[in-house]
N, C-alpha and C positions, 0 to 999 in steps of 0.2 A: 715133898719137894721144898727145898730151901730157897729163899729169895734173899737177895741183897737189899738192904734198906738204907736209906739216907734221908736226912731232913731236906725238904724242898727249899731251894734257894729263893728267898723272897724277891730277889732281883730278876729271877727268871720268870716267875709267875706270882705276882703279889696276891692274887685271889687265893691261891692254894696255901700261901703262907699263914692265913688266918686259921687254918685247920691244925689244931695242936696234936699232930701225930706224924708218923713217918710214912713216906710213900716209897714204893719200889724204886730202887736206884736206876732202873732201866726204863726210860720214857715209854717204850713200846708196851710196857706192862700196864700202863694206866692211860693210854690214849683215849679210852672212852669216858674218862672223867669229864671231858668237855661236853660230851653228849648228856651226861647226868646233870651238869650245871645248866645246860640249855633247857632241860626239862623243868628244873627248879625255877629258872628265870621265866620260862613260859607260864608256869603256874602262877607266879607272882604277877605277871602281866594280866593273866585271866582274872585274878582276884581284884585287881584295880579296875579293869575294863568291864567285867561282867557283874562283879559283886559290889563295886563302888568303894572298895577298901583302899582309898587313896592315902598318900602320905599324911595329909591333914587328918584323915580319919584315924590312922594308926597312931598319930601323936598323942591321942588321948589315953593310950595304954602304957602308962609309965610305971606301972606296978608289976611288971612281969607277965602280963596276960598273954602277950604274943609268944613268949617262951613257954608258958604253961600249955598253951594250945598246941605248940609244936611237940612238946613232950607227949601229949595225949595221942597225937597222930603217930608218933614214933612207937608208943606202946601198942597201938592197933597193929602196926606193921610187925612188931615183935611177935605178937600173938598169932598173926596170920602166918608168919614165917615158921612158927612152931606147929602149924597145922590146925590152929584153933581159930574161932571166929572172933572178929573185932567186936567190941562192946556195942550192943544196939543202943544202949543209953550212954550218955557221956560218962567217961570215967571220973573218979574223984580228981579234982584239980582242974576240970574243964572250966574255963573262966567266963563262959557266956551262957545264954539260954540254950536249952537242950535242942531246940530246932536248928541251931547252927552246927551241931555235931553231925557231920556227914562223912563218915569213913566210906570210901568207895573203892571198888576194884580190889586188887590184891595188895600185898605188902609193898610192892614197888610204888603203886599209886599213892599210898598213904605216906611212904617215905618222901615222895615228891612234895606232898602237901606240908609235911613237917619241915622240909627244907625251905619251902617258900615262906612259911611263917617265921622261921628262924632268920631268913634273909630280911623280912620286913622288920624284925626286931633290930637287926644290925643296922639297917638303914635308919630306923628311928633313933637309935643311939648316936649315929653319926650326925644326924640333924641336931640333936640335943647338944652335942659337944661342939658344933660349929659356931 
């Protein structure tokens, strides 16, 4: 099935404009992106409220640790999506102690964790640039 694609207009949805890719030209084909973004934002809120990973805490990671952690959870999701198990031990590149490596659920859950970590890195960058 072919789809029409176009770049998202940043004036229509600035949040989507940070994603460097094209989205389907027909809005009804990506309505559930708002649901996905809510899951990521919810995980970020959980990280702050339950884990204590506040913006002040995240500001200490100026050397790419949050991005690296995001990539590790993304890798777990890729493996799970291929029908393989996520690493029980942190993959190479995991920036913190091994007890903080907690892939959970399936690929979708680990994608949400990866997205929340990426969001925390973007927020950290914004605070640094302000």
